[in-house]
PDB file of N, CA, C and O in Angstrom:
ATOM      1  N   MET A   1      17.048 129.507  64.781  1.00  0.00           N
ATOM      2  CA  MET A   1      16.223 129.189  65.969  1.00  0.00           C
ATOM      3  C   MET A   1      16.497 127.978  66.565  1.00  0.00           C
ATOM      4  O   MET A   1      17.107 127.076  65.991  1.00  0.00           O
ATOM      5  N   THR A   2      15.996 127.904  67.894  1.00  0.00           N
ATOM      6  CA  THR A   2      16.278 126.696  68.693  1.00  0.00           C
ATOM      7  C   THR A   2      15.331 125.723  68.574  1.00  0.00           C
ATOM      8  O   THR A   2      14.343 126.053  67.919  1.00  0.00           O
ATOM      9  N   ASP A   3      15.351 124.549  69.048  1.00  0.00           N
ATOM     10  CA  ASP A   3      14.455 123.480  68.793  1.00  0.00           C
ATOM     11  C   ASP A   3      13.015 123.902  69.369  1.00  0.00           C
ATOM     12  O   ASP A   3      11.958 123.499  68.883  1.00  0.00           O
ATOM     13  N   GLY A   4      13.114 124.732  70.425  1.00  0.00           N
ATOM     14  CA  GLY A   4      11.885 124.985  71.240  1.00  0.00           C
ATOM     15  C   GLY A   4      11.162 125.962  70.270  1.00  0.00           C
ATOM     16  O   GLY A   4       9.952 125.771  70.153  1.00  0.00           O
ATOM     17  N   GLY A   5      11.670 126.902  69.610  1.00  0.00           N
ATOM     18  CA  GLY A   5      11.116 127.853  68.529  1.00  0.00           C
ATOM     19  C   GLY A   5      10.573 127.130  67.369  1.00  0.00           C
ATOM     20  O   GLY A   5       9.505 127.470  66.860  1.00  0.00           O
ATOM     21  N   MET A   6      11.242 126.190  66.955  1.00  0.00           N
ATOM     22  CA  MET A   6      10.605 125.244  65.812  1.00  0.00           C
ATOM     23  C   MET A   6       9.510 124.647  66.120  1.00  0.00           C
ATOM     24  O   MET A   6       8.582 124.578  65.314  1.00  0.00           O
ATOM     25  N   MET A   7       9.449 124.094  67.405  1.00  0.00           N
ATOM     26  CA  MET A   7       8.217 123.457  67.770  1.00  0.00           C
ATOM     27  C   MET A   7       6.969 124.471  67.777  1.00  0.00           C
ATOM     28  O   MET A   7       5.875 124.126  67.329  1.00  0.00           O
ATOM     29  N   TRP A   8       7.195 125.677  68.287  1.00  0.00           N
ATOM     30  CA  TRP A   8       6.052 126.466  68.335  1.00  0.00           C
ATOM     31  C   TRP A   8       5.608 126.825  66.831  1.00  0.00           C
ATOM     32  O   TRP A   8       4.412 126.939  66.565  1.00  0.00           O
ATOM     33  N   LEU A   9       6.535 126.987  65.925  1.00  0.00           N
ATOM     34  CA  LEU A   9       6.327 127.367  64.827  1.00  0.00           C
ATOM     35  C   LEU A   9       5.401 126.220  63.950  1.00  0.00           C
ATOM     36  O   LEU A   9       4.538 126.493  63.115  1.00  0.00           O
ATOM     37  N   GLY A  10       5.794 124.995  64.344  1.00  0.00           N
ATOM     38  CA  GLY A  10       5.144 123.880  63.875  1.00  0.00           C
ATOM     39  C   GLY A  10       3.809 123.754  64.225  1.00  0.00           C
ATOM     40  O   GLY A  10       2.923 123.465  63.420  1.00  0.00           O
ATOM     41  N   LEU A  11       3.601 124.016  65.709  1.00  0.00           N
ATOM     42  CA  LEU A  11       2.256 124.092  66.091  1.00  0.00           C
ATOM     43  C   LEU A  11       1.326 125.200  65.622  1.00  0.00           C
ATOM     44  O   LEU A  11       0.119 125.013  65.465  1.00  0.00           O
ATOM     45  N   LEU A  12       1.982 126.453  65.387  1.00  0.00           N
ATOM     46  CA  LEU A  12       1.259 127.466  64.897  1.00  0.00           C
ATOM     47  C   LEU A  12       0.784 127.250  63.432  1.00  0.00           C
ATOM     48  O   LEU A  12      -0.332 127.610  63.058  1.00  0.00           O
ATOM     49  N   MET A  13       1.731 126.617  62.588  1.00  0.00           N
ATOM     50  CA  MET A  13       1.235 126.279  61.135  1.00  0.00           C
ATOM     51  C   MET A  13       0.077 125.208  61.141  1.00  0.00           C
ATOM     52  O   MET A  13      -0.847 125.217  60.327  1.00  0.00           O
ATOM     53  N   MET A  14       0.238 124.248  62.193  1.00  0.00           N
ATOM     54  CA  MET A  14      -0.883 123.220  62.235  1.00  0.00           C
ATOM     55  C   MET A  14      -2.184 123.806  62.821  1.00  0.00           C
ATOM     56  O   MET A  14      -3.238 123.284  62.459  1.00  0.00           O
ATOM     57  N   VAL A  15      -2.217 124.807  63.662  1.00  0.00           N
ATOM     58  CA  VAL A  15      -3.475 125.396  64.054  1.00  0.00           C
ATOM     59  C   VAL A  15      -3.944 126.277  62.795  1.00  0.00           C
ATOM     60  O   VAL A  15      -5.127 126.210  62.461  1.00  0.00           O
ATOM     61  N   LEU A  16      -3.185 126.981  62.190  1.00  0.00           N
ATOM     62  CA  LEU A  16      -3.768 127.777  60.840  1.00  0.00           C
ATOM     63  C   LEU A  16      -4.105 126.902  59.826  1.00  0.00           C
ATOM     64  O   LEU A  16      -4.864 127.310  58.946  1.00  0.00           O
ATOM     65  N   GLY A  17      -3.628 125.631  59.783  1.00  0.00           N
ATOM     66  CA  GLY A  17      -3.900 124.824  58.682  1.00  0.00           C
ATOM     67  C   GLY A  17      -5.524 124.371  58.982  1.00  0.00           C
ATOM     68  O   GLY A  17      -6.429 124.318  58.148  1.00  0.00           O
ATOM     69  N   LEU A  18      -5.600 124.059  60.457  1.00  0.00           N
ATOM     70  CA  LEU A  18      -7.025 123.633  60.982  1.00  0.00           C
ATOM     71  C   LEU A  18      -7.991 124.607  60.738  1.00  0.00           C
ATOM     72  O   LEU A  18      -9.115 124.303  60.338  1.00  0.00           O
ATOM     73  N   LEU A  19      -7.593 125.909  60.977  1.00  0.00           N
ATOM     74  CA  LEU A  19      -8.556 126.937  61.006  1.00  0.00           C
ATOM     75  C   LEU A  19      -9.020 127.262  59.424  1.00  0.00           C
ATOM     76  O   LEU A  19     -10.202 127.507  59.184  1.00  0.00           O
ATOM     77  N   ILE A  20      -8.057 127.248  58.415  1.00  0.00           N
ATOM     78  CA  ILE A  20      -8.312 127.371  57.105  1.00  0.00           C
ATOM     79  C   ILE A  20      -9.403 126.080  56.697  1.00  0.00           C
ATOM     80  O   ILE A  20     -10.499 126.264  56.168  1.00  0.00           O
ATOM     81  N   PHE A  21      -8.905 124.912  57.026  1.00  0.00           N
ATOM     82  CA  PHE A  21      -9.825 123.905  56.773  1.00  0.00           C
ATOM     83  C   PHE A  21     -11.261 123.878  57.264  1.00  0.00           C
ATOM     84  O   PHE A  21     -12.236 123.401  56.684  1.00  0.00           O
ATOM     85  N   ALA A  22     -11.205 124.482  58.448  1.00  0.00           N
ATOM     86  CA  ALA A  22     -12.806 124.506  59.164  1.00  0.00           C
ATOM     87  C   ALA A  22     -13.591 125.648  58.352  1.00  0.00           C
ATOM     88  O   ALA A  22     -14.780 125.567  58.042  1.00  0.00           O
ATOM     89  N   GLY A  23     -12.694 126.782  58.040  1.00  0.00           N
ATOM     90  CA  GLY A  23     -13.261 127.813  57.371  1.00  0.00           C
ATOM     91  C   GLY A  23     -13.862 127.424  55.978  1.00  0.00           C
ATOM     92  O   GLY A  23     -14.914 127.919  55.574  1.00  0.00           O
ATOM     93  N   ILE A  24     -13.118 126.488  55.251  1.00  0.00           N
ATOM     94  CA  ILE A  24     -13.650 125.974  53.876  1.00  0.00           C
ATOM     95  C   ILE A  24     -14.926 125.078  54.157  1.00  0.00           C
ATOM     96  O   ILE A  24     -15.858 125.115  53.353  1.00  0.00           O
ATOM     97  N   ILE A  25     -14.977 124.389  55.120  1.00  0.00           N
ATOM     98  CA  ILE A  25     -15.976 123.483  55.595  1.00  0.00           C
ATOM     99  C   ILE A  25     -17.152 124.225  55.985  1.00  0.00           C
ATOM    100  O   ILE A  25     -18.271 123.792  55.712  1.00  0.00           O
ATOM    101  N   LEU A  26     -16.991 125.245  56.566  1.00  0.00           N
ATOM    102  CA  LEU A  26     -18.175 126.267  57.063  1.00  0.00           C
ATOM    103  C   LEU A  26     -18.692 126.777  55.806  1.00  0.00           C
ATOM    104  O   LEU A  26     -19.845 126.497  55.481  1.00  0.00           O
ATOM    105  N   LEU A  27     -17.938 127.515  55.051  1.00  0.00           N
ATOM    106  CA  LEU A  27     -18.324 128.319  53.815  1.00  0.00           C
ATOM    107  C   LEU A  27     -19.165 127.302  52.892  1.00  0.00           C
ATOM    108  O   LEU A  27     -20.175 127.709  52.317  1.00  0.00           O
ATOM    109  N   ALA A  28     -18.710 125.913  52.757  1.00  0.00           N
ATOM    110  CA  ALA A  28     -19.367 124.883  51.875  1.00  0.00           C
ATOM    111  C   ALA A  28     -20.835 124.637  52.598  1.00  0.00           C
ATOM    112  O   ALA A  28     -21.842 124.584  51.892  1.00  0.00           O
ATOM    113  N   VAL A  29     -20.906 124.509  53.835  1.00  0.00           N
ATOM    114  CA  VAL A  29     -22.023 124.166  54.316  1.00  0.00           C
ATOM    115  C   VAL A  29     -22.975 125.558  54.359  1.00  0.00           C
ATOM    116  O   VAL A  29     -24.196 125.424  54.268  1.00  0.00           O
ATOM    117  N   TRP A  30     -22.460 126.714  54.479  1.00  0.00           N
ATOM    118  CA  TRP A  30     -23.289 127.748  54.407  1.00  0.00           C
ATOM    119  C   TRP A  30     -23.937 127.941  52.857  1.00  0.00           C
ATOM    120  O   TRP A  30     -25.110 128.251  52.648  1.00  0.00           O
ATOM    121  N   ALA A  31     -22.930 127.693  51.830  1.00  0.00           N
ATOM    122  CA  ALA A  31     -23.395 127.774  50.428  1.00  0.00           C
ATOM    123  C   ALA A  31     -24.553 126.700  50.157  1.00  0.00           C
ATOM    124  O   ALA A  31     -25.551 126.990  49.498  1.00  0.00           O
ATOM    125  N   VAL A  32     -24.376 125.658  50.621  1.00  0.00           N
ATOM    126  CA  VAL A  32     -25.394 124.463  50.368  1.00  0.00           C
ATOM    127  C   VAL A  32     -26.768 124.852  51.014  1.00  0.00           C
ATOM    128  O   VAL A  32     -27.832 124.722  50.409  1.00  0.00           O
ATOM    129  N   THR A  33     -26.666 125.328  52.263  1.00  0.00           N
ATOM    130  CA  THR A  33     -27.862 125.783  53.085  1.00  0.00           C
ATOM    131  C   THR A  33     -28.540 126.926  52.402  1.00  0.00           C
ATOM    132  O   THR A  33     -29.769 126.948  52.337  1.00  0.00           O
ATOM    133  N   ARG A  34     -27.819 127.862  51.899  1.00  0.00           N
ATOM    134  CA  ARG A  34     -28.282 129.057  51.211  1.00  0.00           C
ATOM    135  C   ARG A  34     -29.085 128.662  49.922  1.00  0.00           C
ATOM    136  O   ARG A  34     -30.189 129.124  49.631  1.00  0.00           O
ATOM    137  N   LEU A  35     -28.369 127.733  49.182  1.00  0.00           N
ATOM    138  CA  LEU A  35     -28.935 127.373  47.789  1.00  0.00           C
ATOM    139  C   LEU A  35     -30.193 126.459  48.041  1.00  0.00           C
ATOM    140  O   LEU A  35     -31.162 126.580  47.291  1.00  0.00           O
ATOM    141  N   THR A  36     -30.208 125.666  48.942  1.00  0.00           N
ATOM    142  CA  THR A  36     -31.433 124.709  49.105  1.00  0.00           C
ATOM    143  C   THR A  36     -32.457 125.554  49.913  1.00  0.00           C
ATOM    144  O   THR A  36     -33.599 125.177  49.653  1.00  0.00           O
ATOM    145  N   SER A  37     -32.423 126.460  50.708  1.00  0.00           N
ATOM    146  CA  SER A  37     -33.425 127.220  51.357  1.00  0.00           C
ATOM    147  C   SER A  37     -34.014 128.282  50.096  1.00  0.00           C
ATOM    148  O   SER A  37     -35.201 128.605  50.072  1.00  0.00           O
ATOM    149  N   SER A  38     -33.176 128.698  49.221  1.00  0.00           N
ATOM    150  CA  SER A  38     -33.811 129.751  48.312  1.00  0.00           C
ATOM    151  C   SER A  38     -34.605 128.834  47.209  1.00  0.00           C
ATOM    152  O   SER A  38     -35.515 129.370  46.577  1.00  0.00           O
ATOM    153  N   GLU A  39     -34.273 127.440  46.965  1.00  0.00           N
ATOM    154  CA  GLU A  39     -34.998 126.644  46.288  1.00  0.00           C
ATOM    155  C   GLU A  39     -36.433 126.281  46.679  1.00  0.00           C
ATOM    156  O   GLU A  39     -37.440 126.235  45.973  1.00  0.00           O
ATOM    157  N   ARG A  40     -36.249 126.000  48.162  1.00  0.00           N
ATOM    158  CA  ARG A  40     -37.607 125.451  48.743  1.00  0.00           C
ATOM    159  C   ARG A  40     -38.512 126.881  48.917  1.00  0.00           C
ATOM    160  O   ARG A  40     -39.734 126.769  48.818  1.00  0.00           O
ATOM    161  N   SER A  41     -37.958 128.153  49.163  1.00  0.00           N
ATOM    162  CA  SER A  41     -38.915 129.123  49.264  1.00  0.00           C
ATOM    163  C   SER A  41     -39.530 129.548  47.894  1.00  0.00           C
ATOM    164  O   SER A  41     -40.664 130.020  47.818  1.00  0.00           O
ATOM    165  N   ARG A  42     -38.708 129.352  46.804  1.00  0.00           N
ATOM    166  CA  ARG A  42     -39.448 129.432  45.367  1.00  0.00           C
ATOM    167  C   ARG A  42     -40.482 128.340  45.110  1.00  0.00           C
ATOM    168  O   ARG A  42     -41.472 128.650  44.448  1.00  0.00           O
ATOM    169  N   SER A  43     -40.372 127.284  45.497  1.00  0.00           N
ATOM    170  CA  SER A  43     -41.180 126.192  45.233  1.00  0.00           C
ATOM    171  C   SER A  43     -42.432 126.334  46.198  1.00  0.00           C
ATOM    172  O   SER A  43     -43.485 125.813  45.831  1.00  0.00           O
ATOM    173  N   SER A  44     -42.388 126.929  47.269  1.00  0.00           N
ATOM    174  CA  SER A  44     -43.405 127.068  48.205  1.00  0.00           C
ATOM    175  C   SER A  44     -44.323 128.169  47.950  1.00  0.00           C
ATOM    176  O   SER A  44     -45.442 128.134  48.462  1.00  0.00           O
ATOM    177  N   VAL A  45     -43.970 129.135  47.216  1.00  0.00           N
ATOM    178  CA  VAL A  45     -44.753 130.358  46.781  1.00  0.00           C
ATOM    179  C   VAL A  45     -45.565 129.900  45.539  1.00  0.00           C
ATOM    180  O   VAL A  45     -45.081 129.491  44.484  1.00  0.00           O
ATOM    181  N   PRO A  46     -46.978 130.048  45.861  1.00  0.00           N
ATOM    182  CA  PRO A  46     -47.581 129.847  44.540  1.00  0.00           C
ATOM    183  C   PRO A  46     -47.535 130.847  43.522  1.00  0.00           C
ATOM    184  O   PRO A  46     -47.294 132.033  43.747  1.00  0.00           O
ATOM    185  N   ALA A  47     -47.771 130.352  42.395  1.00  0.00           N
ATOM    186  CA  ALA A  47     -47.891 131.240  41.128  1.00  0.00           C
ATOM    187  C   ALA A  47     -48.887 132.315  41.195  1.00  0.00           C
ATOM    188  O   ALA A  47     -50.041 131.947  41.418  1.00  0.00           O
ATOM    189  N   SER A  48     -48.684 133.499  41.054  1.00  0.00           N
ATOM    190  CA  SER A  48     -49.845 134.361  41.114  1.00  0.00           C
ATOM    191  C   SER A  48     -50.508 134.388  39.807  1.00  0.00           C
ATOM    192  O   SER A  48     -49.895 134.204  38.755  1.00  0.00           O
ATOM    193  N   PRO A  49     -51.884 134.639  39.889  1.00  0.00           N
ATOM    194  CA  PRO A  49     -52.615 134.434  38.631  1.00  0.00           C
ATOM    195  C   PRO A  49     -52.162 135.755  37.890  1.00  0.00           C
ATOM    196  O   PRO A  49     -51.695 136.784  38.378  1.00  0.00           O
ATOM    197  N   ALA A  50     -52.442 135.424  36.529  1.00  0.00           N
ATOM    198  CA  ALA A  50     -52.233 136.452  35.500  1.00  0.00           C
ATOM    199  C   ALA A  50     -52.972 137.978  35.778  1.00  0.00           C
ATOM    200  O   ALA A  50     -54.182 138.116  35.957  1.00  0.00           O
ATOM    201  N   GLU A  51     -52.227 138.802  35.775  1.00  0.00           N
ATOM    202  CA  GLU A  51     -52.969 140.242  36.166  1.00  0.00           C
ATOM    203  C   GLU A  51     -53.404 140.888  34.973  1.00  0.00           C
ATOM    204  O   GLU A  51     -52.739 140.834  33.938  1.00  0.00           O
ATOM    205  N   ASP A  52     -54.463 141.484  35.064  1.00  0.00           N
ATOM    206  CA  ASP A  52     -55.140 142.321  33.802  1.00  0.00           C
ATOM    207  C   ASP A  52     -54.161 143.326  33.398  1.00  0.00           C
ATOM    208  O   ASP A  52     -53.627 144.145  34.146  1.00  0.00           O
ATOM    209  N   PRO A  53     -53.949 143.165  31.951  1.00  0.00           N
ATOM    210  CA  PRO A  53     -52.950 144.218  31.424  1.00  0.00           C
ATOM    211  C   PRO A  53     -53.433 145.568  31.511  1.00  0.00           C
ATOM    212  O   PRO A  53     -52.585 146.457  31.588  1.00  0.00           O
ATOM    213  N   LEU A  54     -54.679 145.879  31.513  1.00  0.00           N
ATOM    214  CA  LEU A  54     -55.101 147.316  31.671  1.00  0.00           C
ATOM    215  C   LEU A  54     -54.777 147.793  33.084  1.00  0.00           C
ATOM    216  O   LEU A  54     -54.398 148.952  33.250  1.00  0.00           O
ATOM    217  N   VAL A  55     -54.919 146.880  34.192  1.00  0.00           N
ATOM    218  CA  VAL A  55     -54.506 147.353  35.656  1.00  0.00           C
ATOM    219  C   VAL A  55     -53.140 147.555  35.680  1.00  0.00           C
ATOM    220  O   VAL A  55     -52.697 148.532  36.284  1.00  0.00           O
ATOM    221  N   ILE A  56     -52.368 146.743  35.089  1.00  0.00           N
ATOM    222  CA  ILE A  56     -50.705 147.039  34.961  1.00  0.00           C
ATOM    223  C   ILE A  56     -50.464 148.344  34.384  1.00  0.00           C
ATOM    224  O   ILE A  56     -49.637 149.153  34.805  1.00  0.00           O
ATOM    225  N   LEU A  57     -51.307 148.516  33.304  1.00  0.00           N
ATOM    226  CA  LEU A  57     -50.800 149.836  32.604  1.00  0.00           C
ATOM    227  C   LEU A  57     -51.350 151.107  33.530  1.00  0.00           C
ATOM    228  O   LEU A  57     -50.720 152.159  33.634  1.00  0.00           O
ATOM    229  N   GLN A  58     -52.399 150.894  34.070  1.00  0.00           N
ATOM    230  CA  GLN A  58     -53.058 151.916  34.945  1.00  0.00           C
ATOM    231  C   GLN A  58     -51.947 152.289  36.134  1.00  0.00           C
ATOM    232  O   GLN A  58     -51.720 153.445  36.491  1.00  0.00           O
ATOM    233  N   ARG A  59     -51.292 151.097  36.688  1.00  0.00           N
ATOM    234  CA  ARG A  59     -50.325 151.432  37.611  1.00  0.00           C
ATOM    235  C   ARG A  59     -49.159 152.045  37.190  1.00  0.00           C
ATOM    236  O   ARG A  59     -48.597 152.866  37.915  1.00  0.00           O
ATOM    237  N   ARG A  60     -48.655 151.686  35.906  1.00  0.00           N
ATOM    238  CA  ARG A  60     -47.375 152.077  35.386  1.00  0.00           C
ATOM    239  C   ARG A  60     -47.642 153.870  35.174  1.00  0.00           C
ATOM    240  O   ARG A  60     -46.797 154.723  35.446  1.00  0.00           O
ATOM    241  N   TYR A  61     -48.985 154.131  34.645  1.00  0.00           N
ATOM    242  CA  TYR A  61     -49.206 155.374  34.456  1.00  0.00           C
ATOM    243  C   TYR A  61     -49.242 156.235  35.751  1.00  0.00           C
ATOM    244  O   TYR A  61     -48.846 157.401  35.743  1.00  0.00           O
ATOM    245  N   ALA A  62     -49.719 155.640  36.836  1.00  0.00           N
ATOM    246  CA  ALA A  62     -49.869 156.326  38.046  1.00  0.00           C
ATOM    247  C   ALA A  62     -48.571 156.362  38.642  1.00  0.00           C
ATOM    248  O   ALA A  62     -48.456 157.232  39.505  1.00  0.00           O
ATOM    249  N   ARG A  63     -47.526 155.634  38.416  1.00  0.00           N
ATOM    250  CA  ARG A  63     -46.272 155.792  38.983  1.00  0.00           C
ATOM    251  C   ARG A  63     -45.462 156.824  38.147  1.00  0.00           C
ATOM    252  O   ARG A  63     -44.370 157.274  38.496  1.00  0.00           O
ATOM    253  N   GLY A  64     -46.068 157.121  37.098  1.00  0.00           N
ATOM    254  CA  GLY A  64     -45.299 158.004  36.199  1.00  0.00           C
ATOM    255  C   GLY A  64     -44.316 157.603  35.317  1.00  0.00           C
ATOM    256  O   GLY A  64     -43.546 158.425  34.819  1.00  0.00           O
ATOM    257  N   GLU A  65     -44.252 156.119  35.011  1.00  0.00           N
ATOM    258  CA  GLU A  65     -43.439 155.576  34.247  1.00  0.00           C
ATOM    259  C   GLU A  65     -43.857 155.653  32.502  1.00  0.00           C
ATOM    260  O   GLU A  65     -43.062 155.328  31.620  1.00  0.00           O
ATOM    261  N   ILE A  66     -45.002 156.058  32.295  1.00  0.00           N
ATOM    262  CA  ILE A  66     -45.424 156.302  31.079  1.00  0.00           C
ATOM    263  C   ILE A  66     -46.201 157.580  30.915  1.00  0.00           C
ATOM    264  O   ILE A  66     -46.978 157.836  31.835  1.00  0.00           O
ATOM    265  N   GLY A  67     -46.135 158.446  29.895  1.00  0.00           N
ATOM    266  CA  GLY A  67     -46.885 159.594  29.848  1.00  0.00           C
ATOM    267  C   GLY A  67     -48.320 159.281  29.330  1.00  0.00           C
ATOM    268  O   GLY A  67     -48.599 158.109  29.077  1.00  0.00           O
ATOM    269  N   ARG A  68     -49.173 160.187  29.171  1.00  0.00           N
ATOM    270  CA  ARG A  68     -50.575 160.276  28.933  1.00  0.00           C
ATOM    271  C   ARG A  68     -50.533 159.833  27.483  1.00  0.00           C
ATOM    272  O   ARG A  68     -51.351 158.954  27.211  1.00  0.00           O
ATOM    273  N   ASP A  69     -49.849 160.201  26.613  1.00  0.00           N
ATOM    274  CA  ASP A  69     -49.980 159.772  25.149  1.00  0.00           C
ATOM    275  C   ASP A  69     -49.784 158.211  25.071  1.00  0.00           C
ATOM    276  O   ASP A  69     -50.579 157.443  24.529  1.00  0.00           O
ATOM    277  N   ASP A  70     -48.647 157.866  25.673  1.00  0.00           N
ATOM    278  CA  ASP A  70     -48.341 156.428  25.685  1.00  0.00           C
ATOM    279  C   ASP A  70     -49.466 155.632  26.278  1.00  0.00           C
ATOM    280  O   ASP A  70     -49.947 154.663  25.691  1.00  0.00           O
ATOM    281  N   TYR A  71     -49.921 156.095  27.569  1.00  0.00           N
ATOM    282  CA  TYR A  71     -51.065 155.467  28.173  1.00  0.00           C
ATOM    283  C   TYR A  71     -52.152 155.246  27.273  1.00  0.00           C
ATOM    284  O   TYR A  71     -52.592 154.104  27.149  1.00  0.00           O
ATOM    285  N   GLU A  72     -52.698 156.317  26.549  1.00  0.00           N
ATOM    286  CA  GLU A  72     -53.874 156.290  25.766  1.00  0.00           C
ATOM    287  C   GLU A  72     -53.635 155.341  24.661  1.00  0.00           C
ATOM    288  O   GLU A  72     -54.516 154.518  24.416  1.00  0.00           O
ATOM    289  N   ARG A  73     -52.475 155.359  23.917  1.00  0.00           N
ATOM    290  CA  ARG A  73     -52.171 154.434  22.792  1.00  0.00           C
ATOM    291  C   ARG A  73     -52.294 153.010  23.213  1.00  0.00           C
ATOM    292  O   ARG A  73     -52.991 152.177  22.634  1.00  0.00           O
ATOM    293  N   ILE A  74     -51.533 152.793  24.304  1.00  0.00           N
ATOM    294  CA  ILE A  74     -51.376 151.431  24.797  1.00  0.00           C
ATOM    295  C   ILE A  74     -52.897 150.830  25.064  1.00  0.00           C
ATOM    296  O   ILE A  74     -53.350 149.759  24.660  1.00  0.00           O
ATOM    297  N   ARG A  75     -53.510 151.789  25.821  1.00  0.00           N
ATOM    298  CA  ARG A  75     -55.049 151.319  26.307  1.00  0.00           C
ATOM    299  C   ARG A  75     -55.915 150.994  25.167  1.00  0.00           C
ATOM    300  O   ARG A  75     -56.667 150.020  25.186  1.00  0.00           O
ATOM    301  N   SER A  76     -55.809 151.862  24.099  1.00  0.00           N
ATOM    302  CA  SER A  76     -56.663 151.646  22.901  1.00  0.00           C
ATOM    303  C   SER A  76     -56.069 150.288  22.124  1.00  0.00           C
ATOM    304  O   SER A  76     -56.853 149.681  21.395  1.00  0.00           O
ATOM    305  N   ASP A  77     -54.928 149.884  22.243  1.00  0.00           N
ATOM    306  CA  ASP A  77     -54.423 148.709  21.565  1.00  0.00           C
ATOM    307  C   ASP A  77     -55.186 147.555  22.403  1.00  0.00           C
ATOM    308  O   ASP A  77     -55.920 146.682  21.938  1.00  0.00           O
ATOM    309  N   LEU A  78     -54.853 147.754  23.668  1.00  0.00           N
ATOM    310  CA  LEU A  78     -55.313 146.623  24.506  1.00  0.00           C
ATOM    311  C   LEU A  78     -56.785 146.501  24.409  1.00  0.00           C
ATOM    312  O   LEU A  78     -57.229 145.354  24.356  1.00  0.00           O
ATOM    313  N   GLU A  79     -57.615 147.493  24.376  1.00  0.00           N
ATOM    314  CA  GLU A  79     -58.966 147.369  24.317  1.00  0.00           C
ATOM    315  C   GLU A  79     -59.510 146.643  22.961  1.00  0.00           C
ATOM    316  O   GLU A  79     -60.544 145.982  22.866  1.00  0.00           O
ATOM    317  N   ARG A  80     -58.629 146.909  22.006  1.00  0.00           N
ATOM    318  CA  ARG A  80     -59.049 146.252  20.685  1.00  0.00           C
ATOM    319  C   ARG A  80     -58.752 144.857  20.585  1.00  0.00           C
ATOM    320  O   ARG A  80     -59.478 144.096  19.947  1.00  0.00           O
ATOM    321  N   LYS A  81     -57.714 144.483  21.188  1.00  0.00           N
ATOM    322  CA  LYS A  81     -57.376 143.028  21.420  1.00  0.00           C
ATOM    323  C   LYS A  81     -58.307 142.515  22.221  1.00  0.00           C
ATOM    324  O   LYS A  81     -58.706 141.432  21.794  1.00  0.00           O
ATOM    325  N   ALA A  82     -58.858 142.889  23.297  1.00  0.00           N
ATOM    326  CA  ALA A  82     -59.843 142.166  24.284  1.00  0.00           C
ATOM    327  C   ALA A  82     -61.090 141.822  23.489  1.00  0.00           C
ATOM    328  O   ALA A  82     -62.030 141.243  24.035  1.00  0.00           O
TER     329      ALA A  82
END
């Protein structure tokens, strides 16, 4: 290569190095922003009050997650404990 070609190659390498460095910086800023915003959103949401176990059981039965026999058995257990 001639001297002019080497100069362009050096310039290209310098630009690529700067782009990679800028990409790393942007990635770090994005990661920090993402982590701090998720912590803020978690702390700003008030804790929901404890839900009644019978209500949860009824929802599970209504969604079809448990069958009638399981529903009756669990409901009787919960009513005995209450």
